N, CA, C and O of each residue as an XYZ file, in Angstrom:
572
protein
N      -4.015     23.567     11.654
C      -3.659     22.159     11.206
C      -2.426     22.428     10.168
O      -2.441     23.341      9.342
N      -1.357     21.494     10.333
C      -0.372     21.266      9.287
C      -0.912     20.467      8.282
O      -1.624     19.480      8.464
N      -0.469     21.027      6.983
C      -1.151     20.180      5.612
C      -0.084     19.037      5.639
O       1.074     19.008      6.055
N      -1.015     17.961      4.952
C      -0.197     16.553      4.803
C       1.110     16.822      4.149
O       1.118     17.842      3.460
N       2.069     16.237      4.197
C       3.221     16.437      3.615
C       3.955     15.070      3.172
O       4.964     15.109      2.469
N       3.480     14.054      3.553
C       3.807     12.533      3.065
C       2.790     11.588      3.192
O       2.375     11.205      4.286
N       2.389     11.212      2.157
C       1.279     10.381      1.471
C       1.486      8.965      1.310
O       2.319      8.678      0.451
N       0.913      7.961      1.946
C       1.278      6.558      1.665
C       0.118      5.918      0.649
O      -0.818      5.680      1.412
N      -0.132      5.671     -0.197
C      -0.809      4.675     -0.894
C      -0.461      3.150     -1.362
O       0.361      2.777     -2.199
N      -1.378      2.370     -0.528
C      -0.978      0.983     -0.865
C      -2.125      0.163     -2.010
O      -3.356      0.177     -2.033
N      -1.311     -0.392     -2.730
C      -2.138     -0.784     -3.658
C      -2.233     -2.487     -3.742
O      -1.607     -3.214     -2.971
N      -3.140     -2.991     -4.831
C      -3.361     -4.292     -4.842
C      -4.242     -4.552     -5.980
O      -5.106     -5.425     -5.900
N      -4.089     -3.893     -6.968
C      -4.772     -4.076     -8.145
C      -6.175     -3.985     -8.358
O      -6.697     -3.932     -9.471
N      -6.795     -3.967     -7.233
C      -8.401     -3.667     -7.021
C      -8.880     -2.645     -7.692
O      -7.939     -1.872     -7.873
N      -9.936     -2.190     -8.201
C     -10.691     -1.133     -8.594
C     -10.335      0.010     -7.494
O      -9.677      1.012     -7.775
N     -10.902     -0.300     -6.091
C     -10.988      0.582     -4.939
C      -9.355      0.988     -4.976
O      -9.139      2.121     -4.544
N      -8.260      0.293     -5.392
C      -6.924      1.028     -5.080
C      -6.861      1.764     -6.009
O      -6.390      2.867     -5.731
N      -7.238      1.560     -7.350
C      -6.718      2.730     -8.442
C      -7.423      4.136     -8.180
O      -6.823      5.211     -8.222
N      -8.810      3.976     -7.899
C      -9.287      5.112     -7.081
C      -8.864      5.797     -6.169
O      -9.096      7.005     -6.104
N      -8.230      5.207     -5.376
C      -7.500      5.485     -4.001
C      -6.466      6.132     -4.530
O      -6.150      7.196     -3.997
N      -5.726      5.666     -5.654
C      -4.165      6.022     -5.841
C      -4.637      7.311     -6.861
O      -3.818      8.230     -6.819
N      -5.662      7.529     -7.664
C      -6.011      8.797     -8.264
C      -6.229      9.873     -6.946
O      -5.707     10.985     -6.869
N      -6.949      9.377     -6.141
C      -7.192     10.650     -4.908
C      -5.886     10.858     -4.359
O      -5.740     12.067     -4.180
N      -5.045     10.318     -4.071
C      -3.876     10.155     -3.384
C      -2.892     11.152     -4.176
O      -2.192     11.979     -3.590
N      -2.910     11.020     -5.263
C      -2.061     11.731     -6.878
C      -2.532     13.297     -6.149
O      -1.896     13.968     -5.336
N      -3.881     13.575     -6.774
C      -4.455     14.532     -6.526
C      -4.455     15.141     -5.135
O      -4.906     16.286     -5.153
N      -4.110     14.748     -4.023
C      -3.991     15.389     -2.949
C      -2.267     16.091     -2.794
O      -1.784     17.190     -2.523
N      -1.706     14.580     -3.181
C      -0.527     15.265     -3.508
C       0.039     16.543     -4.163
O       0.913     17.348     -3.841
N      -0.826     16.409     -5.237
C      -0.424     17.563     -6.042
C      -0.955     18.757     -5.362
O      -0.026     19.505     -5.056
N      -2.039     19.184     -5.035
C      -2.633     20.331     -4.084
C      -1.810     20.697     -3.009
O      -1.452     21.827     -2.677
N      -1.563     19.663     -2.528
C      -0.517     19.954     -0.991
C       0.979     19.912     -1.373
O       1.894     20.210     -0.605
N       1.103     19.548     -2.521
C       2.624     19.663     -2.857
C       3.595     18.721     -1.853
O       4.685     19.025     -1.370
N       2.698     17.264     -1.677
C       3.079     16.013     -0.930
C       3.854     15.419     -1.623
O       3.837     15.320     -2.850
N       4.941     14.774     -0.518
C       5.446     13.372     -1.216
C       4.488     12.270     -1.473
O       3.537     11.996     -0.741
N       4.804     11.672     -2.549
C       3.748     10.109     -2.349
C       4.650      9.081     -2.595
O       5.454      9.098     -3.527
N       4.510      7.974     -1.587
C       5.121      6.984     -1.236
C       3.831      5.492     -1.820
O       2.765      5.058     -1.382
N       4.488      5.254     -2.672
C       3.539      4.345     -3.493
C       3.861      2.722     -3.140
O       4.820      2.220     -3.727
N       3.163      1.976     -2.293
C       3.695      0.573     -2.373
C       2.569     -0.704     -2.480
O       1.340     -0.733     -2.412
N       3.484     -1.611     -2.655
C       2.336     -2.867     -3.215
C       3.214     -4.010     -2.217
O       4.440     -3.924     -2.147
N       2.680     -4.756     -1.687
C       2.865     -5.757     -0.976
C       2.428     -7.007     -1.098
O       1.235     -7.307     -1.062
N       3.507     -7.935     -1.272
C       3.336     -9.216     -1.516
C       3.276     -9.787      0.296
O       4.209     -9.797      1.098
N       1.816    -10.222      0.512
C       1.580    -10.732      1.918
C       2.381    -12.145      1.827
O       2.428    -12.940      0.888
N       3.095    -12.208      3.315
C       3.623    -13.258      3.725
C       3.137    -13.800      4.833
O       3.104    -12.993      5.762
N       2.802    -14.716      5.052
C       2.244    -15.760      6.369
C       2.785    -16.794      6.252
O       2.608    -17.731      5.474
N       3.595    -16.593      7.197
C       5.195    -17.921      7.348
C       4.020    -19.293      7.878
O       4.437    -20.413      7.583
N       2.882    -19.259      8.482
C       2.197    -20.324      8.485
C       1.862    -21.039      7.416
O       1.972    -22.265      7.400
N       1.521    -20.500      6.645
C       0.754    -21.069      4.985
C       2.345    -21.222      4.305
O       2.443    -21.963      3.327
N       3.536    -20.555      4.795
C       4.633    -20.762      3.784
C       4.690    -22.501      4.165
O       4.428    -23.342      3.304
N       4.991    -22.787      5.279
C       5.306    -24.267      5.910
C       4.075    -24.900      5.634
O       4.364    -26.095      5.568
N       2.829    -24.768      5.430
C       1.754    -25.499      5.022
C       2.167    -26.226      3.807
O       2.291    -27.441      3.656
N       2.408    -25.017      2.751
C       2.028    -24.832      1.154
C       3.442    -25.141      0.526
O       3.572    -25.137     -0.698
N       4.683    -25.455      1.514
C       6.062    -25.378      0.719
C       6.444    -24.256      0.013
O       7.275    -24.342     -0.891
N       5.818    -22.987      0.394
C       6.519    -22.111      0.014
C       7.967    -21.711      0.144
O       8.499    -22.052      1.200
N       8.525    -21.216     -0.513
C      10.106    -20.911     -0.507
C      10.440    -19.471     -0.897
O       9.636    -18.830     -1.573
N      11.945    -18.781     -0.373
C      12.258    -17.643     -0.798
C      12.123    -17.712     -2.420
O      12.024    -16.614     -2.966
N      12.113    -18.417     -2.935
C      12.106    -18.034     -4.812
C      10.630    -17.469     -5.061
O      10.435    -16.377     -5.595
N       9.539    -18.379     -4.592
C       8.403    -17.761     -4.721
C       8.295    -16.395     -4.530
O       7.761    -15.731     -5.419
N       8.815    -15.717     -3.268
C       8.733    -14.791     -2.621
C       9.259    -13.619     -3.733
O       8.536    -12.730     -4.181
N      10.542    -13.807     -4.036
C      11.405    -13.071     -5.292
C      10.619    -12.728     -6.453
O      10.335    -11.635     -6.944
N      10.265    -14.191     -6.857
C       9.687    -13.820     -8.180
C       8.188    -13.130     -8.018
O       7.709    -12.403     -8.888
N       7.624    -13.410     -6.972
C       6.469    -12.402     -6.822
C       6.637    -10.658     -6.727
O       5.955     -9.789     -7.269
N       7.830    -10.537     -5.812
C       8.154     -9.274     -5.979
C       8.834     -8.649     -7.083
O       8.830     -7.418     -7.113
N       9.340     -9.202     -7.871
C       9.536     -8.890     -9.679
C       8.385     -8.661    -10.176
O       8.116     -7.652    -10.828
N       7.418     -9.788     -9.852
C       6.147     -9.357    -10.539
C       5.206     -8.393    -10.524
O       4.528     -7.903    -11.428
N       5.296     -8.078     -8.714
C       4.763     -6.956     -8.547
C       5.482     -5.762     -8.740
O       4.915     -4.698     -8.987
N       6.956     -5.908     -8.618
C       7.262     -4.731     -9.239
C       6.924     -4.136    -10.613
O       6.739     -2.940    -10.843
N       6.878     -5.044    -11.403
C       6.115     -4.479    -13.009
C       5.135     -3.739    -12.668
O       5.029     -2.526    -12.851
N       4.422     -4.426    -12.183
C       2.900     -3.873    -11.914
C       2.858     -2.576    -11.101
O       1.840     -1.885    -11.054
N       4.074     -2.241    -10.414
C       3.812     -1.068     -9.498
C       4.452      0.058    -10.725
O       3.926      1.138    -10.996
N       5.431     -0.376    -11.226
C       6.238      0.934    -11.993
C       5.071      1.701    -13.031
O       5.344      2.893    -13.178
N       4.017      1.325    -13.666
C       3.541      2.520    -14.570
C       2.453      3.431    -13.318
O       1.803      4.382    -13.752
N       2.343      3.093    -11.940
C       1.941      3.921    -10.978
C       2.896      4.870    -10.608
O       2.516      6.026    -10.423
N       3.785      4.647    -10.502
C       5.072      5.188    -10.007
C       5.219      6.400    -11.447
O       5.491      7.587    -11.269
N       5.041      5.948    -12.440
C       5.553      6.850    -13.738
C       4.260      7.778    -13.713
O       4.294      9.003    -13.823
N       3.022      6.942    -13.539
C       1.452      8.184    -13.600
C       1.856      9.193    -12.588
O       1.687     10.387    -12.834
N       2.407      8.779    -11.408
C       2.656     10.185    -10.500
C       3.855     10.906    -11.031
O       3.657     12.120    -11.091
N       5.015     10.534    -11.426
C       5.789     11.422    -11.704
C       5.851     12.120    -12.952
O       6.461     13.170    -13.156
N       5.092     11.378    -13.870
C       4.366     12.427    -14.933
C       3.129     13.751    -14.983
O       2.716     14.467    -15.896
N       2.783     13.634    -13.397
C       2.210     14.472    -12.753
C       3.062     15.549    -12.078
O       2.542     16.531    -11.548
N       4.388     15.341    -12.111
C       5.141     16.129    -11.204
C       5.131     16.047     -9.888
O       5.593     16.965     -9.210
N       4.648     15.027     -9.384
C       4.646     14.570     -8.139
C       6.004     13.988     -7.705
O       6.630     13.354     -8.554
N       6.564     14.147     -6.383
C       7.584     13.416     -5.741
C       7.248     11.956     -5.332
O       6.604     11.720     -4.310
N       7.632     11.140     -6.030
C       7.128      9.745     -5.798
C       8.073      8.688     -5.810
O       8.828      8.467     -6.758
N       8.029      7.967     -4.650
C       8.743      6.679     -4.357
C       7.722      5.666     -4.314
O       6.644      5.760     -3.727
N       8.279      4.393     -5.187
C       7.478      3.246     -4.983
C       8.408      2.069     -4.578
O       9.517      1.948     -5.098
N       7.879      1.089     -3.522
C       8.195     -0.153     -3.479
C       7.574     -1.271     -3.619
O       6.360     -1.204     -3.423
N       8.057     -2.420     -3.931
C       7.389     -3.592     -3.799
C       7.768     -4.207     -2.398
O       8.962     -3.994     -2.187
N       7.244     -4.806     -1.501
C       7.760     -5.249     -0.565
C       6.890     -6.661     -0.284
O       5.796     -7.017     -0.722
N       7.710     -7.229      0.510
C       7.401     -8.532      1.223
C       7.083     -8.815      2.547
O       8.117     -8.841      3.214
N       6.075     -9.041      3.216
C       5.748     -9.253      4.796
C       4.242     -9.173      4.886
O       3.508     -9.378      3.920
N       3.819     -8.862      6.104
C       2.353     -8.967      6.683
C       2.347     -7.619      6.377
O       3.124     -6.729      6.721
N       0.944     -7.585      5.391
C       0.440     -6.399      4.807
C       0.024     -5.619      5.992
O       0.720     -4.624      6.195
N      -0.843     -5.809      6.736
C      -1.312     -5.059      7.908
C      -0.318     -4.304      8.756
O      -0.523     -3.128      9.055
N       0.775     -4.975      9.157
C       1.656     -4.396     10.191
C       2.461     -3.302      9.118
O       2.443     -2.123      9.474
N       3.163     -3.630      7.831
C       3.526     -2.816      6.977
C       2.727     -1.703      6.564
O       3.360     -0.717      6.186
N       1.292     -1.631      6.551
C       0.690     -0.246      6.041
C       0.562      0.513      7.302
O       0.647      1.737      7.398
N       0.364     -0.269      8.193
C       0.104      0.278      9.274
C       0.867      0.972     10.413
O       0.441      1.897     11.105
N       2.285      0.261     10.507
C       3.382      0.574     11.299
C       4.675      1.086     10.516
O       5.137      2.220     10.391
N       5.158     -0.342      9.961
C       6.405      0.040      9.681
C       6.670      1.085      8.210
O       7.642      1.841      8.202
N       5.974      1.044      7.340
C       6.012      2.079      5.984
C       6.181      3.408      6.705
O       7.149      4.154      6.560
N       5.093      3.633      7.531
C       4.645      4.886      8.069
C       5.857      5.258      8.926
O       6.189      6.442      8.873
N       6.563      4.452      9.698
C       7.332      5.311     10.477
C       8.542      5.373      9.902
O       9.269      6.291     10.281
N       8.983      4.570      9.012
C       9.967      4.775      8.123
C      10.178      5.840      7.376
O      11.308      6.315      7.270
N       8.940      6.440      6.657
C       9.007      7.418      5.774
C       8.310      8.418      6.446
O       8.155      9.372      5.683
N       7.748      8.644      7.712
C       7.475      9.631      8.463
C       5.843     10.434      7.800
O       5.450     11.592      7.654
N       5.246      8.989      7.531
C       3.869      9.203      6.879
C       2.694     10.070      7.714
O       2.553      9.785      8.903
N       2.008     10.917      7.242
C       1.342     11.727      7.961
C      -0.109     11.525      7.374
O      -1.006     12.051      8.033
N      -0.497     10.795      6.159
C      -1.638     10.443      5.520
C      -1.769      9.263      4.818
O      -1.227      9.313      3.714
N      -2.237      8.354      5.052
C      -2.251      6.684      4.451
C      -3.528      6.724      3.587
O      -4.545      7.050      4.199
N      -3.663      6.440      2.220
C      -4.645      6.504      1.441
C      -5.155      4.914      1.076
O      -4.505      4.344      0.200
N      -6.155      4.258      1.633
C      -6.425      2.668      0.840
C      -7.488      2.729      0.332
O      -8.294      3.590      0.687
N      -7.779      1.785     -0.678
C      -9.066      1.323     -1.215
C     -10.078      0.650      0.112
O      -9.625      0.009      1.060
N     -11.084      0.882     -0.042
C     -12.016      0.248      0.999
C     -12.019     -1.097      1.001
O     -11.882     -1.644      2.095
N     -12.180     -1.965     -0.259
C     -11.920     -3.365      0.184
C     -10.891     -3.930     -1.215
O     -10.920     -3.487     -2.363
N     -10.284     -4.699     -0.831
C      -9.333     -4.991     -2.081
C      -8.973     -6.564     -1.749
O      -8.807     -7.174     -2.805
N      -8.835     -7.244     -0.800
C      -8.974     -8.470     -0.777
C      -9.899     -9.449     -1.111
O     -10.770     -9.400     -0.243
N     -10.146    -10.272     -1.882
C     -11.382    -11.067     -2.134
C     -11.966    -11.683     -0.812
O     -11.304    -11.668      0.225
N     -13.158    -12.195     -0.875
C     -13.861    -12.347      0.227
C     -13.124    -13.463      1.166
O     -12.965    -13.444      2.387
N     -12.690    -14.529      0.115
C     -11.794    -15.628      1.173
C     -10.671    -15.023      2.050
O     -10.214    -15.406      3.127
N     -10.370    -13.989      1.286
C      -8.783    -13.361      2.044
C      -9.591    -12.765      3.065
O      -8.977    -12.723      4.131
N     -10.689    -12.314      3.120
C     -11.069    -11.179      4.332
C     -11.243    -11.927      4.966
O     -10.645    -11.660      6.008
N     -12.015    -13.323      5.086
C     -12.244    -14.159      6.150
C     -11.043    -14.614      7.020
O     -11.072    -14.867      8.225
N      -9.685    -14.684      5.942
C      -8.887    -15.317      6.571
C      -7.928    -14.446      7.545
O      -7.534    -14.740      8.673
N      -7.624    -13.085      6.640
C      -7.177    -12.517      7.422
C      -7.755    -11.022      7.672
O      -6.961    -10.094      7.829
N      -9.098    -10.820      7.704
C      -9.612     -9.881      8.246
C      -9.309     -8.631      7.107
O      -8.757     -8.863      6.031
N      -9.811     -7.143      7.569
C     -10.029     -6.016      6.552
C      -8.527     -5.582      6.632
O      -8.039     -5.624      7.761
N      -7.957     -5.292      5.906
C      -6.456     -4.329      5.950
C      -6.518     -3.327      6.146
O      -5.568     -2.768      6.693
N      -7.872     -2.501      5.731
C      -8.020     -1.435      5.800
C      -8.597     -0.922      7.343
O      -8.498      0.203      7.833
N      -9.153     -1.999      7.858
C      -9.750     -1.758      9.098
C      -8.557     -1.957     10.218
O      -8.589     -1.268     11.238
N      -7.731     -2.709     10.051
C      -6.519     -2.942     10.889
C      -5.818     -1.447     10.605
O      -5.510     -0.865     11.646
N      -5.605     -0.944      9.731
C      -4.698      0.174      9.475
C      -5.351      1.245      9.953
O      -4.598      2.152     10.305
N      -6.634      1.467     10.099
C      -7.185      2.389     11.019
C      -7.077      2.354     12.396
O      -6.758      3.273     13.151
N      -7.350      1.295     12.636
C      -7.080      1.179     14.385
C      -5.963      1.024     14.702
O      -5.883      1.024     15.931
N      -4.532      0.814     13.971
C      -3.319      0.497     14.543
C      -2.288      1.665     14.063
O      -1.294      1.987     14.715
N      -2.687      2.265     12.792
C      -1.909      3.678     12.250
C      -1.914      4.738     13.697
O      -2.727      4.944     14.598
N      -0.660      5.214     13.386
C      -0.467      6.433     14.235
C      -0.581      7.814     13.387
O      -0.059      8.880     13.711
N      -1.317      7.590     12.316
C      -1.454      8.946     11.717
C      -3.056      8.747     10.883
O      -3.754      7.733     10.889
N      -3.304      9.904     10.281
C      -4.669      9.843      9.648
C      -4.334      8.805      8.410
O      -3.275      8.444      7.898
N      -5.892      8.449      8.132
C      -6.005      7.229      7.227
C      -7.154      7.622      6.529
O      -8.135      7.909      7.214
N      -7.259      7.712      5.044
C      -8.472      8.146      4.360
C      -8.595      6.855      3.640
O      -7.673      6.269      3.073
N     -10.102      6.392      3.740
C     -10.407      5.054      2.920
C     -11.253      5.537      1.791
O     -12.112      6.413      1.897
N     -10.943      4.900      0.710
C     -11.923      5.402     -0.610
C     -12.615      4.308     -1.102
O     -12.147      3.272     -1.573
N     -13.846      4.652     -0.940
C     -14.805      3.433     -1.522
C     -14.907      3.602     -2.830
O     -15.575      2.817     -3.504
């Protein structure tokens, strides 16, 4: 078995995502793997038109999320991990399961078990469940 060399971690501000980040960092250190840290602003075009959300909203959210992402990137870099951080706007499920892994040739995705609140789960379903079903690489779910 070839060791993992490119690990993707998805953040959302939840305790589970924080635990998943710490595990992803530990794995990256042990395996000398690169770490790709993403925080995604979910974009639902149907909701956009229903609530009058425009591009300025997403630009502002992206700036806010980048500020939240930076301490994670710094923490990984301080541990001498080769780290790339990105705040993204789009469909969380497809970005985590396909788009980002394909772009960076990810071979392991690490996610927290739950992150969305209960209403979000009822409306969108489980992000981690979707990633498990649709990803082309291994997925580690942290409880």
